[in-house]
C-alpha positions in Angstrom: -7.6 -51.8 20.2 -8.4 -52.2 16.5 -10.8 -55.0 15.7 -9.1 -57.9 13.9 -10.3 -59.1 10.4 -11.1 -62.7 9.5 -7.4 -63.1 8.5 -6.5 -62.4 12.1 -4.8 -59.1 11.4 -6.0 -55.6 12.1 -6.7 -53.4 9.0 -3.7 -51.8 7.5 -5.2 -48.3 7.8 -8.0 -47.1 10.1 -9.7 -43.7 10.2 -10.4 -42.1 13.6 -12.0 -38.8 14.4 -9.6 -36.2 16.0 -10.6 -35.1 19.4 -8.6 -31.9 20.0 -6.9 -30.5 16.9 -5.3 -27.1 17.8 -6.7 -24.3 15.6 -3.2 -23.3 14.4 -2.6 -26.9 13.1 -5.8 -26.7 11.2 -4.6 -23.6 9.4 -1.2 -25.2 8.7 -3.0 -28.1 7.1 -5.1 -25.8 4.9 -2.0 -23.8 3.9 -0.2 -27.1 2.9 -3.2 -28.1 0.9 -3.2 -24.8 -1.0 0.6 -25.1 -1.7 0.1 -28.7 -3.0 -2.8 -27.5 -5.2 -0.6 -24.9 -6.7 2.1 -27.5 -7.4 -0.5 -29.8 -9.1 -1.9 -26.9 -11.1 1.6 -26.1 -12.2 2.2 -29.6 -13.4 -1.1 -29.5 -15.3 -0.3 -26.1 -16.9 3.1 -27.3 -18.1 1.8 -30.7 -19.3 -1.2 -29.4 -21.2 -0.3 -25.9 -22.5 3.5 -25.9 -22.0 3.4 -22.6 -20.1 5.6 -21.4 -17.3 3.5 -22.0 -14.1 5.1 -19.1 -12.3 4.2 -16.7 -15.1 0.6 -18.0 -15.1 0.3 -17.4 -11.4 1.7 -13.9 -11.8 -1.0 -13.4 -14.5 -3.6 -14.5 -12.0 -2.5 -12.0 -9.5 -2.4 -9.3 -12.2 -6.0 -10.2 -13.2 -7.3 -9.9 -9.7 -5.1 -7.1 -8.2 -3.0 -5.7 -11.0 -4.7 -2.3 -11.1 -6.9 -0.3 -8.7 -10.0 -1.0 -10.8 -9.2 -4.8 -10.9 -8.7 -4.8 -7.1 -12.0 -3.1 -6.5 -13.8 -5.5 -8.8 -12.3 -8.4 -6.8 -13.3 -6.8 -3.6 -16.8 -6.2 -5.0 -17.2 -9.8 -6.0 -15.8 -10.9 -2.6 -18.4 -8.8 -0.8 -21.3 -10.2 -2.7 -20.2 -13.8 -2.1 -19.5 -13.0 1.5 -23.1 -11.7 2.0 -24.6 -14.8 0.6 -22.4 -17.0 2.7 -23.4 -15.1 5.8 -27.1 -15.6 4.9 -26.5 -19.4 4.7 -24.6 -19.6 8.0 -27.5 -19.6 10.5 -29.5 -22.2 8.5 -26.6 -24.5 8.0 -25.5 -24.2 11.7 -29.1 -25.3 12.5 -28.6 -28.2 10.0 -31.4 -26.9 7.8 -29.8 -27.5 4.4 -30.8 -24.3 2.6 -29.8 -24.9 -1.1 -32.1 -22.1 -2.3 -29.8 -19.1 -2.0 -29.9 -18.7 -5.8 -33.6 -18.2 -5.7 -33.6 -16.0 -2.7 -31.0 -13.7 -4.4 -33.2 -13.5 -7.5 -36.4 -12.6 -5.7 -34.5 -10.0 -3.7 -33.1 -8.7 -7.0 -36.6 -8.6 -8.6 -38.0 -6.6 -5.6 -35.1 -4.2 -5.9 -35.5 -3.8 -9.6 -39.2 -3.2 -9.2 -38.6 -0.4 -6.7 -36.0 1.2 -9.1 -38.4 1.0 -12.0 -41.7 2.1 -10.4 -40.4 4.4 -7.6 -37.3 5.8 -9.2 -38.8 9.2 -10.0 -41.2 9.4 -7.0 -38.8 9.8 -4.1 -35.4 11.0 -3.2 -32.5 8.6 -3.8 -31.7 8.0 -0.1 -35.3 7.0 0.7 -35.5 4.8 -2.5 -32.4 2.9 -1.3 -34.1 2.2 2.0 -37.3 1.0 0.3 -35.2 -1.2 -2.0 -33.4 -2.7 0.9 -36.5 -3.4 2.9 -38.3 -4.9 -0.2 -35.3 -7.2 -0.9 -35.2 -8.3 2.8 -39.0 -9.1 2.8 -38.9 -10.9 -0.5 -36.0 -13.1 0.6 -37.5 -13.7 4.0 -40.8 -14.9 2.4 -38.8 -17.2 0.0 -36.9 -18.6 3.0 -40.1 -19.0 5.1 -41.9 -21.2 2.5 -39.6 -24.3 2.8 -39.3 -23.9 6.6 -43.1 -23.9 6.9 -43.5 -26.9 4.6 -40.9 -28.8 6.6 -42.9 -28.5 9.8 -46.3 -28.8 8.2 -45.7 -31.8 5.9 -42.2 -32.9 6.8 -40.8 -32.1 3.3 -37.2 -32.5 2.4 -35.7 -29.0 2.8 -32.8 -29.7 0.4 -35.1 -30.6 -2.5 -37.7 -28.0 -1.6 -35.2 -25.1 -1.5 -33.5 -26.4 -4.6 -36.8 -26.5 -6.6 -37.7 -23.0 -5.4 -34.6 -21.8 -7.3 -36.2 -22.8 -10.6 -39.4 -21.1 -9.6 -37.4 -17.9 -8.9 -35.7 -18.3 -12.3 -39.1 -18.4 -14.0 -40.3 -15.4 -12.0 -37.1 -13.5 -13.1 -37.8 -14.5 -16.8 -41.3 -13.1 -16.4 -40.0 -9.9 -14.9 -37.4 -9.5 -17.7 -40.1 -10.0 -20.3 -42.4 -7.4 -18.6 -39.6 -4.8 -18.1 -37.5 -5.4 -21.3 -35.8 -2.3 -22.6 -35.7 -1.8 -25.5 -38.8 -3.8 -26.5 -37.8 -7.1 -28.1 -34.3 -7.2 -26.6 -35.3 -9.8 -24.0 -33.2 -7.8 -21.4 -34.1 -5.2 -18.9 -31.1 -3.1 -19.8 -29.5 -0.7 -17.4 -32.2 0.6 -15.1 -32.4 4.4 -14.6 -29.2 4.9 -16.5 -29.8 8.7 -17.0 -30.9 9.5 -13.4 -29.0 6.7 -11.6 -32.0 6.5 -9.2 -31.5 3.6 -6.9 -27.8 3.2 -7.7 -25.4 2.9 -4.7 -23.7 6.3 -4.2 -19.9 6.5 -3.9 -18.6 6.1 -0.4 -15.2 7.3 0.7 -14.7 8.3 -2.9 -15.1 4.7 -4.0 -17.8 3.3 -6.3 -18.1 0.1 -4.3 -17.5 1.6 -0.9 -21.1 1.1 0.2 -20.8 -2.6 -0.8 -17.9 -3.0 1.5 -19.6 -1.2 4.4 -22.7 -3.4 4.1 -20.6 -6.5 4.0 -18.6 -5.5 7.1 -21.8 -4.7 9.0 -23.3 -8.1 8.1 -20.1 -9.9 9.0 -19.9 -8.4 12.5 -23.6 -8.5 13.0 -24.0 -12.2 12.1 -20.9 -13.2 14.2 -22.4 -11.5 17.2 -25.9 -12.9 16.5 -24.6 -16.5 16.3 -22.2 -16.4 19.2 -23.5 -13.9 21.8 -27.3 -14.0 21.6 -30.1 -16.3 22.9 -31.2 -16.9 19.3 -27.7 -18.0 18.3 -27.6 -20.4 21.3 -30.9 -21.9 20.3 -29.7 -22.3 16.7 -26.6 -24.2 18.0 -28.6 -26.5 20.3 -31.2 -27.3 17.6 -28.3 -28.1 15.2 -26.7 -30.4 17.7 -29.8 -32.4 18.8 -33.6 -31.9 18.5 -34.1 -34.0 21.6 -31.7 -31.8 23.6 -33.5 -28.7 22.3 -36.9 -30.0 23.3 -35.5 -30.9 26.8 -34.2 -27.4 27.1 -37.7 -26.0 26.3 -36.8 -24.6 22.8 -39.7 -24.3 20.4 -38.3 -26.1 17.3 -40.8 -24.7 14.8 -40.3 -21.2 16.0 -36.5 -21.4 15.7 -36.7 -23.0 12.3 -39.1 -20.5 10.9 -37.3 -17.5 12.4 -33.9 -18.7 11.3 -34.9 -19.5 7.7 -36.6 -16.1 7.4 -33.3 -14.5 8.5 -31.3 -16.7 6.1 -33.6 -15.9 3.2 -33.7 -12.2 4.1 -29.9 -11.8 4.0 -29.7 -13.7 0.7 -32.4 -11.5 -0.6 -30.4 -8.5 0.6 -27.5 -9.8 -1.5 -29.9 -9.4 -4.5 -30.3 -5.8 -3.5 -26.5 -5.4 -3.5 -26.2 -7.2 -6.9 -28.8 -5.0 -8.6 -28.4 -1.7 -6.8 -24.7 -2.0 -6.0 -23.2 -2.7 -9.4 -25.3 -4.6 -11.9 -28.2 -2.0 -12.1 -30.3 -4.6 -13.9 -32.0 -7.9 -13.3 -31.6 -11.1 -15.3 -31.7 -14.9 -14.7 -27.9 -14.7 -14.4 -27.9 -12.1 -11.6 -27.1 -14.8 -9.0 -24.5 -16.3 -11.3 -24.1 -19.5 -9.3 -22.9 -17.7 -6.3 -25.6 -19.3 -4.2 -24.0 -22.7 -4.6 -20.4 -21.3 -4.3 -21.5 -19.8 -1.0 -22.3 -23.2 0.4 -18.6 -24.1 0.1 -17.6 -20.8 1.8 -20.1 -21.3 4.7 -19.0 -25.0 5.2 -15.3 -24.4 5.1 -15.5 -21.5 7.5 -17.4 -23.6 10.1 -20.0 -20.7 10.0 -17.4 -18.2 11.4 -18.2 -15.0 9.4 -14.6 -13.6 9.8 -13.2 -16.8 8.3 -15.7 -16.4 5.5 -14.0 -13.1 4.5 -10.8 -14.9 3.8 -12.4 -17.8 1.8 -14.6 -15.4 -0.2 -11.6 -13.3 -1.1 -9.7 -16.4 -2.1 -12.5 -17.6 -4.4 -13.0 -14.1 -5.9 -9.2 -13.9 -6.6 -9.3 -17.4 -8.3 -12.3 -16.4 -10.4 -11.0 -13.1 -11.6 -7.4 -14.4 -11.9 -8.6 -17.3 -14.0 -10.5 -15.0 -16.3 -7.2 -13.1 -16.9 -5.4 -16.3 -17.7 -8.1 -17.3 -20.2 -7.8 -14.0 -22.1 -4.1 -13.4 -21.9 -3.0 -16.9 -23.0 -5.9 -17.4 -25.3 -7.2 -20.4 -23.3 -10.8 -21.4 -23.1 -12.6 -20.9 -19.7 -12.4 -24.7 -19.0 -8.7 -24.6 -18.6 -8.9 -21.8 -15.9 -11.8 -23.6 -14.3 -9.7 -26.8 -14.0 -7.2 -24.8 -11.9 -10.0 -23.4 -9.7 -11.4 -26.9 -9.3 -8.0 -28.4 -8.3 -7.5 -25.7 -5.6 -11.0 -26.2 -4.2 -10.6 -29.9 -4.2 -7.4 -29.7 -2.1 -9.0 -27.2 0.3 -12.0 -29.4 0.8 -9.8 -32.4 1.1 -7.8 -30.8 3.8 -10.9 -30.7 6.0 -10.7 -34.5 6.1 -7.2 -34.4 7.7 -8.3 -31.7 10.1 -11.3 -33.7 11.4 -9.9 -37.3 11.0 -6.5 -39.0 11.4 -5.1 -42.2 9.8 -3.9 -45.0 12.1 -1.6 -47.5 10.5 -1.4 -51.1 11.7 0.8 -51.4 14.7 0.7 -47.6 15.4 -2.2 -48.0 17.9 -0.2 -50.5 20.0 2.7 -48.1 20.2 0.3 -45.4 21.4 -1.2 -47.6 24.1 2.3 -48.7 25.2 3.4 -45.1 25.5 
């Protein structure tokens, strides 16, 4: 029964956690949220810029999938965001709040660029790609290990520690750019190995970004299996639920934390390898491009299910590329398109409340008990 207030009446509305929401109902709620977001966006579009909302949405689709090239760019962006989200999944499932994906991407990108610059003419392309991949994994793993070790040695706050490491990585990237700038005085690295394309991802299945897709698929399947069907994945889940339960089960907390953060950092570093070798072919402080923070939304909304991450990453890539097309075609500034993205994300995030909780109105609980 609801607890009565001083006035003698129960609250008008109470919030209670849902016990057994069917999965299909959760997806229906998310779909309704997206439809409502599109309606609100339509009202905003009409009220502010007096444009036909349907025409604007068609333009968004054209911007993301209107041509084969645009479609592959959207898929490319989706794959990179997906890889970063996969990297965050094990740490977040363990409730270690890794906010340092931006920095881990950058150090992985620095390691990749260094291999391309210093080893590009010293080994065959296939071997160079392997060395680049290993270097990015190691760089990201070390960057992920640092906050995990500090957490257990000095009980530091992992959110602040990983966040601050982002700024350290940005400064390291600035130093690398200054050291490798080409041409001298440009304050940019330029396109690395433009003439030889040493270290560039080769075409796969006749597609420029085919290898990007293959790597993303392998990571998606591999991480899903790791989290759901291995002993390590079980330990991560137990540690995330309760430290006391983990200790009672004989799980070594420090070992799990260190190992998991190394894996998390390594995969985010590997995303830096994809960003530099897969399509950017350069390194800059903007290489991560804020994707490390966007990936937090993807990982959280997906409940750490990597296959669901594919859908959310594709949605966000579509919104980003579609919004850019709106800005250019209708001569709007980027803030207008970002408002649309923000409204959709707000509704999607808000839908999670109604999936996890329900509203109980005064008198409704009595009816439920009577029934």
